[in-house]
N, C-alpha and C positions, 0 to 999 in steps of 0.2 A: 334229358330234360332237367334233372336235378342239378346237373352241372351248370346249365344256363341260368337257372334260378339262383344258384349260389354265386355265380359270376355277377348277375344283376344286383343281388343283395350286397355283395362285396363292394361293387362300385358305388352303390347308394350309401352304404355305411361310410366308405372312404370320402365321398363328397360331403356327407353330413359332418364328418370329423373335421374336414378342411374348413367348412363354414363355421363350425363352433370355435375352432382355433383362431380364425380371423376375427370373430366377434370378441373372443377373450383378449386378443391382441389389441383391438381397438378400444375395448373397455379399459385395459391396463394403460394404454397410451393416454387416453383421456384422463384417467386418474392421476397418472404421473405428471401430465402437463398441468392439471389443476393444482396438484401438490406443489409443483415447481413455481407456479404463479403465486400461490399463497406464501411460500417461503420467500420469494423475491420481493413481494409486497411488504412482508414483515421486515426483511433486511433493509429495504429502502426506507421504511418508516423509522427504523432504529438508527440508521445512518443520518437521516434528516434531523432526528432528535439530537444526535451528537453534534452535528454541524451547528445547529441553533445554539446549543449551550456554549460551544467554542466561540461563536460570534459574539455572544453576550460577554463572555469573559475577556476576550481580546479586542473587541471593537474593531475588527478588520472586515474585509469584504467577503461576501458569501462565495463569489466566483473563485476567489483564491483558495479558500478552505476546501471547497468542493474539488478543485483541481488537485490539491494536495492529497485528498482521499483517493481520487481516481488514479493518479500517477503512482502513489505509494502502493496501492493495491495491485496495480499492473506489474510492478516490479517486486512484489511480495515483501514489501516493507511495511512496518507499522506506521500508519499515518499519524498517530499520536506522538510517536518518537520524532517524526519530521516536524510536526507543529511545535513540539517542545524545543527542538534544535533551533528553529526559526525564532521562537520567543527569546531564547538565550542569546542567539547571535545578533539579532537586529531589532527585536521587539516589533517585528512586522513592518519595519521601515524599508520600503522597496528600493530606495536608492542610497542606502547606508554605505559608507565607505570607512574602512578601518584605517588605523595609522600605518598598517603595512600594505594597504591597497586592496584588501579583500572587499568584494562588492556585493551589494544586494541583500535580500532577505536571508539568504543562507551563507553570506559572507564568503563567496567563492574567489579564490586567488586566481591570478592569470595562469599560474603553473597547474593548479587543479583543473582549470578549464581545458588547458591543452592536454593534460594527462587523460582526461575522460573523453572529450570529444571536441576537437578544434572547431567543428562546424556549429556547435551550440554557442550562444551569445550570453555570457554571464551578466550582461547589462539588461537583458530581457528578463523580467520577473519570472516568467514560466520556465524559461530555459535555465535560469539560475536554480530553481528548485529541482528541476530534472537533473542538472549536473550534480547537485548535492546528493540526490538519491543514488545516482550511478556511482559517484565517488564512494559513498558509504558502502554500497554493494561490493565494490572492488576492494575496499579496505577490509570488509568482513571476510572475504575470501583470503586475502593476504594474512590476516590475523586469526584464521581458523575459527571464525564465528565469535571471537571475543569482542563483545560490544564495547566494553570499557576501553580496551586498547584502541579500538577503532575510533571511538570518540576523542580520545586523547590525541591520536595522530591527526584527526580531522582538525583539531584546534591548534596543535603545535607544529604540524608538519614533521619533517625528518628529525627535529630536535625535541619531539614530544617527551622523550624519556631522559633528556639531559638534566643534570642537577638544577640548572637555572630554570627550566620549565616544568619539571616534574610535579611540583605542588600545584602550579597553575593549571596544568592539564588534568590533574586528578580532580581538582575543584570543579573544573569545567564539566567533566563527565558526571560528577555527583549532581551538579546543578541541572543537567539535562535529565537525569533520572528522577530528581525531585519534581521537576516540572511535568514530566511524563506521568508520574504517579498522581499528581494533582489532576491531570487531565483524565486519567483512568477513573479516579474517584468522581470527578465532575460529570463524566459521561455515563457512569454506571446507572442503570435504571432503577 
């Protein structure tokens, strides 16, 4: 008889523990989901604030700036760096063409387009920005994360370090960093 009571008590206690565990799990899930929603809302508001400040500074279109934020974040790149690069390269002129044939907001050459992805169209504004991000990522790997060298190469191509282009590409990298620092200051809360 004692064995039956202990067995029933054991099953009851086990069932009770399972129910408590389930309730705790649900409570934690709800708390985590609520916390996640709060953090996401905060991040979205902070991002919207940055986008608005950038729109005022550069007088460009919101869809383009939001795209830059989305695609840069997707590829783990700093969106402010990409915006600074576009400011220096083309001042947000979507159909800008350089004297050497680089095209668009990010001034993508035909060779860079082919090197990154032949299926992307450098004449399409959104592809142009995507190509620049993918090209920067590729160069960062090539140059072991050295952003200065990456930017110099982005600007000068294979001749980025030749005597003729060295000062020009150094100045280019400095200008990108200056613009990015202005953006960081502008978008700081």
